[in-house]
N, C-alpha and C positions, 0 to 999 in steps of 0.2 A: 519427455518427462510427463507423467500423467498422474492424476488423482481421480477421485470419484467425480463423475460428470455432474454438472449442476442443472442439467436439462429439466429434471423433475421439479426442482425448485422453481425455475423460471416459468415453466408451463403451469404449475399449480397457481402461481400468482396471477398469471394471465387468465387462467381458466375460471378464476373466481368471478370474473366479469365486473369487477369493481370499477366504477368510473373514477378517473384520476382526481376529479374534484372532490369526490367523496372520501378518497384516501387522504387527500390533503387536509380536508376538514377534520378528519379524525386525528391526524398527526399534529394539528395545530391547537387542539383543545387545551385549555388552560388547566394546570394542575396545581393551583395555589394551595389546595388542601392536602396535597400528597405528603405522606409521612414516609421517610426513607426507612426501609427495613434494616434491622441490625443482626449481626452475627451473635453467637452465644457469648462472645467476649465483649460485646457492646459497640463495635465499630460498624460504620455503614456497610451493608451487604451488597457487593457488586457482583456476586457469583452468578454464573450461568453462561449460556452460549449467546454470543452477540455477533452481529455482522455490520460491516461498514460500507457496503455497496451503496452507491448513491448516484443520482443523475448529476449532481453538482460537480463541476470540474475542479481540479486542484487549483489552477490559475484562472482568473477571470478573463474572458475574451476582451481583447484590447478595445474593441469598439464600444464596450459598456463603460469605459472610463472608471469613475468612482462609484458607479451604481452598485450598492451593497446587496440589495435584495430584489427579487421579482415580486410582482403582484401575485395573488392567488391564481388568477386567470392565466398569467404567463407561465407559472410553474406547472399548471395542469397541461398546457400545450406541450411543454418540454417532456413531461412524463409520458404523455401518450406517444410522442415521437420516438422516445426510447423504447417503449413497449412494442411499437410497430416495427422498429428495426430488428428487435429480437425475434418477433414473429416471422419476418421475412428471412432472416438468417437460418431459421429452423425449418423452413420449407423443405420437404423431402427432395432429394436429388434424383433426377431421371437416370436410371442405370444404363439406359440405351443412348444417352446423349453422345454426340460425336466429340472427339478431343478438340480443344481450342487450338487455333493456329499458333505456331511457334512464336509469332510476333506479339501475341496477346496473352501469353501465359501469366498467371498471377504470380506474385512473389512466392518463393518457396516457403511453406509453412503449413497452414491449416487447410484441411480438406473440407471442413465445415466448422460451424461455431456452436454446435449443440452443447459443448462442454463448458462454455463460458458462464460467468455469473455476474453479468454487468448490472449496474444499478438501473432500476426502472422506476424508482420513486425518489421523491425529494423530501426527506423528513425536515420538519421545521426546527429551527434553533432559536429559542427565545422569541417565538412567534414570527421569525423571518424565514423566507425561502431564499437562501443565499445564492448569489451569483457565482461564488467561488468558495472553496475551502479556505484559502488564504484570505485573511481579513486585514492584516497589516503587513506591508505598507497599504496605504489607502487605495491604491490601484488594484489590489488583489493579486499581485504578481510577485515573483521572486525578486529580491533586490539584486542589483548588479554585482558582478564579481570585481574584486579589487584588481587593478592593472598588474600589480606585482605577482598576484596569484596566476593570472592568465599567462604571464611571461614564463613563470616557472613551469606551468603545465605544458606549454608549447615546447620548452626545452626538454622536458622529460619524454614527451612523445617522440621528439626528433632523435634523441640520443639514448633513450632507455631500451630495455630488452624488447624483443618482438613479442607481442601478446599471443602469438601462435607457436612459440618455441616449445611449449609444453603445457600440461594441464594447470600448473601453478599460475600461468599468465592469464587464464580465463577468469571470468567473474565468479563470485561465490555462488550465485544462483545457478549458473550453468554447471557448476561442479556439485550441485546438490548439497551445499553446505549451509545455505541460508535461503530465505524467501527471495523471490525476485523483487526488484525495486526496493521500496521501503515498507513492504507489507508487514514484516515482523516488528519493524521499528527499532528504536524510536526515531522519528515519529511513525505511527502506524497508519499508513496511507492505503487507499483502495487501489487494487489492480483489477485486471479484467476477469479474474476468477479466484476461487478459494478465499472468500472474503470473511471467513468466520474466525472467531476467537472464543476461547473458553477461559473464564476467570475463576481461580481457586483462591481461597483465603484460609490462613491459619494464624494463630497469634504471632505477630511479628513479621509476617510474610504475606505478600500477594504475588501470585503466579499468573502470568498471561501466556496461554498456549495458543500459538497461531496455527490455523489449519494447514497452511502451506509449509511443507517440509517439517511440520511438527516442532517448530521453534518454540522453546519455552524460556520466557524471561522471568527470572526470580527477582522480585523487588523486596529489599530488606527495609523494614520500618525502623530505621535508626536515624541518628542525628547527623552523622558525618560519613563521608566516604572513607574506605580503608586508605592507609598511607600509600602514596604512589608506588613506592618500592614493593609493596605487598600486593598490588592489584594485578590480577591476571587480565590480559587484554581480551576480554570476552567479546564474542561476535556482536552482541547487542549492547555492549558497554556495561558499566557498573551503575546499577540503578538503586537509589535509596529513596524512601518515601516517608511522608508524614501526613497526618490528618489535620486539615484545617476545617473545623466544623464537619459538614457532611461531604467534603471534597477531599479526594486523595490527590496529593501533590507529589510528583515523582521527578527527581533530578537525576540525569544520566550523564556521566563523563567517562573518560578512559576507554574510548572505542578502539577496537582492533584496527590497525592501519589498513588491512585489506577490506574493511567494511566501512565505506564512507557514504555520506548523503550528499549527492550533487557536488562531489569533490571536496567536501569539508575535511578539515585536518583533525589531528588529535587534540586540537584546542576546542573542538565543538562541545557545547553544552546544550542539552535539550531539557526543557521543563514541560512536563505534561500534567494535565488536570483531568480527573475523572469525577463527574458529578451525576448522580442518578436523578433524572428529571421526572420520571414517572415509572410505572411498572414495566414499561416496554422500551425505555430509552435511557441511555447514558450520554451526556454531553461530554465529548472528548476534545480537549484543546491542547495545543503544543506551541512552544516558542523555541526557535532554533537560533543560537548565537555562535558565531565563529568569526571573531574580529580579524583573523588572518586571511579569510577567504571572501566574506561577503561585506558589502558596504554598510549593511545594517542588519539587525536581527529581523526575523519575520515570524508571524503568528498565524496559525490556522485553527479551525474549529469545525467539527462534524459530529454527526449523531451515530451512536452505536445502537442498533435496534435488536430487540430480543428475537431469539430463534429457538423453536421447540424441538430440534432434532440434534442428535449427537454429532460430534466431529469424528470422521473416520481417518484411517491412516492415509498419509500422502506418500506413496511408494515411489519416490523420485528416482532412486538408483535403478530400480527394476526395469525402467523403460528408458534409461538415459543412454541412448545410442548417439545422441547429438555430439557429445564431447569427443568420442573416438572418431566420428565422421568429420568433425571440424579439423582435428589435428591431421587425420589422413589426407584431407583435402589440401591442407597447407604443405604437407610433404610432397604431394603430387605437383602442386604449383611450383615448389622449389626445384623439383626434378625437371619439369618442363622449361623453367627459366635457365637451368644449367645447359640443357640440350640446345636451347635457342642461342645461348651465348657461344657454345662450342661451334655451332654451325656457322656463325658469323666470323669465326677466326680463320 
């Protein structure tokens, strides 16, 4: 499954030769006098192309405990390390190199990483260089699963259908139905590539188009969700929004059962907030609550930074040989198992 490569984007950023500390200083500038632009109908204007790639991990490394933010100097070191990793991964391969020994083959997957779009900078949020996207619980990590949920999931895995029986058993990302991970949201989280979003607005609606798989989430600016009986189980749930001052608050419920976030059930509710911080940054926060799955709710926050290029088509199905290959491999494994069982009789 392929989209446009992000090599040009990454190399452009590196080629600018900006010191990490200089970039950080720019991202941390106070914008106390910033006036949020308005659309023609008077609401805050969030429109444009934005990206959520960041050096900041989703969960905080355990050794950091409750340390919420890095110093400016610590953040600069992490940024440069991320940039160096990208530079090394993009080194040209020697076409005459010998094949690696069979005992040292890498995992099946990427022949190189030029197409990725990993975060190389750490935008500040309210003046902080965060140690994790998750900020609540205090340790910056996902809350524990409830024991009854874990027991139910184990039973389903043991007695449920084989995920290799057919295409319907594979994940929605693998089937080119939706973005990988939780890229399209909600919550909208970074993955290793295709980190761009385009926001459109019209009276009564906000649309967020994700670059990956061209997922479009339509947010209705209304007071209430449609009655449950009338709600279609949309892939990204039923999203309604309201304006609280300059902040767009979005509540999403009624998710499709085949699309869940870390095992969340159809009881999950996600509250998102979009607040324009300056000309080049939107502060995006989310709170996830599912009392049947998680021991507590959790909240995360990250920056969406502006991007001056258009989003191109993500042609997932055109290169999707993985699904047929996966199922063909499963059928071959079944045939080999039958032959082995017959030989033992």
